[in-house]
C-alpha positions as CSV (number, residue, x, y, z in Angstrom):
1,M,45.4,-33.0,-19.4
2,P,44.1,-29.9,-18.9
3,Q,42.1,-29.2,-15.7
4,K,39.0,-28.3,-15.5
5,P,37.6,-25.1,-14.3
6,A,36.9,-25.3,-10.8
7,P,33.2,-25.3,-9.8
8,I,32.0,-22.1,-8.6
9,A,31.7,-21.9,-4.3
10,R,28.1,-21.1,-3.2
11,R,27.7,-20.3,0.5
12,P,25.0,-22.5,1.8
13,R,21.6,-21.3,1.7
14,D,20.6,-19.5,4.9
15,P,16.6,-20.1,5.8
16,R,16.5,-17.3,8.4
17,L,16.6,-15.4,5.4
18,D,13.5,-17.4,3.6
19,F,11.6,-16.7,7.0
20,F,11.9,-13.3,7.1
21,R,11.5,-12.7,3.3
22,G,8.3,-14.9,3.9
23,I,7.0,-12.9,6.5
24,G,7.3,-9.8,4.4
25,M,5.6,-11.3,1.3
26,F,2.8,-12.4,3.9
27,I,2.5,-8.9,5.3
28,I,2.4,-7.4,2.0
29,F,-0.2,-9.7,0.9
30,I,-2.5,-8.5,4.3
31,A,-1.5,-4.9,3.3
32,H,-3.2,-5.4,-0.5
33,T,-6.0,-7.1,0.5
34,P,-9.2,-5.1,0.6
35,D,-11.1,-4.2,3.7
36,N,-8.8,-6.7,5.8
37,F,-8.8,-5.9,9.5
38,L,-5.1,-6.9,9.9
39,A,-4.1,-4.4,7.8
40,L,-4.4,-2.0,10.9
41,W,-1.6,-4.4,12.8
42,I,1.6,-4.6,9.9
43,P,4.6,-2.4,10.8
44,A,4.0,0.5,8.4
45,R,1.2,1.5,11.6
46,F,3.5,1.8,13.7
47,G,7.1,2.6,12.6
48,F,8.7,4.4,9.6
49,S,9.4,1.0,7.7
50,D,6.8,-1.7,6.7
51,A,7.5,-4.9,5.0
52,T,8.9,-4.1,1.8
53,E,11.9,-3.0,3.8
54,I,12.3,-6.1,5.4
55,F,12.1,-8.1,2.2
56,V,14.7,-5.6,0.2
57,F,17.0,-6.1,2.7
58,C,17.0,-9.7,2.7
59,S,17.0,-9.5,-0.9
60,G,20.4,-7.9,-0.4
61,M,21.7,-10.3,2.0
62,A,20.5,-13.4,-0.4
63,S,22.3,-12.0,-3.1
64,A,25.3,-11.5,-1.4
65,L,25.2,-15.3,-0.8
66,A,24.1,-16.2,-4.5
67,F,26.6,-13.9,-6.3
68,G,29.5,-12.8,-3.8
69,A,31.4,-16.1,-3.9
70,V,31.0,-15.8,-7.6
71,F,33.2,-12.3,-7.6
72,S,35.5,-13.5,-5.1
73,S,36.5,-16.9,-6.7
74,H,36.0,-16.3,-10.3
75,G,36.9,-12.8,-11.0
76,W,34.9,-9.5,-11.6
77,L,33.8,-10.4,-15.4
78,M,32.3,-14.1,-14.4
79,G,30.6,-12.2,-11.7
80,A,29.1,-9.8,-13.9
81,G,28.0,-12.6,-16.2
82,R,26.1,-14.0,-13.7
83,I,24.5,-11.2,-13.1
84,V,23.6,-9.9,-16.6
85,F,21.8,-13.7,-17.0
86,R,19.9,-13.2,-13.6
87,V,18.8,-9.5,-14.7
88,W,17.6,-11.3,-18.2
89,Q,15.5,-13.6,-16.1
90,V,14.0,-11.1,-13.8
91,Y,13.0,-9.3,-16.9
92,W,11.3,-12.3,-18.7
93,A,9.7,-13.4,-15.5
94,H,8.2,-9.8,-15.3
95,I,7.1,-9.8,-18.8
96,I,5.3,-13.1,-18.5
97,V,3.5,-11.9,-15.4
98,F,2.2,-8.7,-16.8
99,F,0.9,-11.1,-19.7
100,V,-0.6,-13.6,-17.4
101,I,-1.9,-11.4,-15.0
102,A,-3.4,-9.1,-17.5
103,A,-5.6,-12.1,-19.4
104,L,-6.4,-13.0,-15.7
105,V,-8.2,-9.5,-15.0
106,A,-9.3,-9.2,-18.3
107,G,-10.9,-12.5,-17.9
108,V,-12.4,-11.9,-14.5
109,D,-13.9,-8.6,-15.4
110,Q,-15.8,-10.0,-18.4
111,V,-16.8,-13.3,-16.8
112,F,-18.5,-12.0,-13.8
113,G,-19.6,-8.4,-15.6
114,L,-17.5,-6.1,-13.7
115,D,-17.0,-3.3,-15.8
116,G,-13.5,-3.3,-15.8
117,R,-12.8,-3.1,-12.1
118,Y,-9.6,-5.1,-11.7
119,V,-8.3,-3.6,-15.3
120,D,-8.4,-0.3,-14.2
121,G,-7.7,-1.2,-10.8
122,L,-4.3,-2.2,-12.1
123,N,-4.0,0.7,-14.5
124,L,-4.6,-1.4,-17.8
125,Q,-6.9,0.1,-19.5
126,H,-4.7,2.2,-21.4
127,F,-2.7,-1.0,-22.6
128,F,-6.1,-2.5,-23.9
129,D,-6.9,0.7,-25.6
130,D,-3.9,1.3,-27.3
131,A,-1.4,-1.9,-27.3
132,R,1.0,-1.1,-29.9
133,P,2.7,1.9,-28.2
134,N,2.5,0.4,-24.6
135,L,3.8,-3.0,-25.6
136,V,7.1,-0.8,-26.7
137,G,6.9,0.6,-23.2
138,L,6.4,-2.6,-21.6
139,L,9.5,-4.0,-22.9
140,T,11.4,-1.2,-22.5
141,L,10.0,-0.8,-19.0
142,T,8.6,2.6,-19.5
143,Y,5.7,1.6,-19.1
144,V,5.2,0.2,-15.4
145,P,1.6,-0.5,-14.4
146,N,0.2,-0.3,-10.3
147,F,1.5,-3.1,-8.4
148,F,3.8,-4.2,-11.5
149,D,7.2,-2.5,-10.3
150,I,8.8,-5.0,-7.6
151,L,10.3,-6.9,-10.5
152,P,11.7,-3.9,-12.6
153,M,13.2,-2.4,-9.0
154,Y,15.2,-5.5,-8.4
155,L,16.6,-5.7,-11.9
156,V,18.0,-2.3,-11.9
157,I,19.4,-3.0,-8.6
158,L,20.9,-6.0,-9.3
159,A,22.1,-4.4,-12.3
160,L,24.3,-2.1,-10.3
161,V,25.9,-5.2,-8.4
162,P,28.8,-5.2,-10.6
163,V,29.3,-1.7,-10.3
164,I,29.4,-1.7,-6.4
165,M,31.7,-4.9,-6.6
166,A,34.3,-3.1,-8.9
167,L,34.1,0.0,-6.3
168,G,34.6,-2.1,-3.5
169,R,37.9,-3.4,-5.0
170,L,39.0,0.2,-4.8
171,S,37.7,1.2,-1.2
172,P,34.6,0.8,0.5
173,W,34.2,4.4,0.9
174,L,33.5,4.6,-2.6
175,V,30.8,2.2,-2.4
176,A,29.5,4.5,0.5
177,A,29.6,7.5,-1.3
178,F,28.3,6.1,-4.5
179,V,25.4,4.4,-2.6
180,A,24.5,7.5,-0.5
181,T,24.9,9.7,-3.8
182,L,22.3,7.7,-5.8
183,W,20.0,7.9,-2.9
184,V,20.2,11.6,-2.3
185,L,19.7,12.4,-6.2
186,A,16.5,10.1,-6.3
187,A,15.2,11.5,-3.0
188,A,15.6,15.2,-5.0
189,R,13.6,13.6,-7.8
190,V,16.9,14.1,-9.6
191,L,16.8,10.2,-10.5
192,D,13.3,8.8,-11.5
193,L,12.2,6.2,-14.0
194,P,8.7,7.2,-16.0
195,A,6.0,4.7,-15.3
196,E,3.8,5.6,-18.3
197,P,3.8,7.8,-21.6
198,W,0.8,9.5,-21.0
199,S,1.3,11.2,-17.7
200,D,4.2,12.3,-15.4
201,R,3.6,9.3,-12.8
202,T,7.1,7.8,-12.3
203,W,7.9,4.1,-10.5
204,F,6.5,3.7,-7.5
205,F,9.6,2.0,-6.1
206,N,12.3,4.1,-7.3
207,P,15.5,1.8,-7.3
208,F,17.5,4.4,-7.0
209,S,16.2,4.9,-3.5
210,W,15.9,1.5,-2.7
211,Q,19.1,0.3,-3.4
212,L,20.5,1.8,0.0
213,V,18.4,-0.6,1.8
214,F,19.4,-3.4,-0.7
215,F,23.0,-2.5,-0.6
216,T,22.8,-2.3,3.2
217,G,21.6,-5.9,3.4
218,F,24.4,-6.5,0.6
219,A,27.2,-5.6,2.5
220,F,26.0,-7.0,6.0
221,M,26.1,-10.4,4.5
222,I,29.2,-10.2,2.3
223,G,31.5,-8.9,5.1
């Protein structure tokens, strides 16, 4: 009888990562709450990094736990397939979150007579004024309103994981060179992604910069 394929071995979830990612999300929440005195005491006020670095670094470590065993045990194609599926999930999560938040802030503005305060704050007025081209922009990730670029950033970085794993099979130095080159090109504004069609604004979180933090955490965990 043909043998069943071996199940994908997963490393156990590390609660320490969940703890520090939770801390990072709490700090981000504090930083984005208006008129909050606690925002004076977040890490960004005392150093060169803030909670976003914590969150992205820990996300890299968590991704190594989630996908590293698939690549090592079942091959590059299976690992790449898992990444594609995860990217698909994150993409639709971003789209759904956008519509839920857009409906929520529009409803709050209308019910409480706030004259578009929250719609303008999230840079959504252009979407409501001319939905057709901006819907295309939303689906193609060329329209990324304020505060909506975390999931698109994660999506792009995840898409780089198969490339990193392929280069890692050849040499870890190739991985380091690739990651560093992307970071330098992003810092020089050569690699940027447009955030809206009516201006030259780019994604606030450039994935080609933040991949350096992500893959540093990824490398620490995958070994």
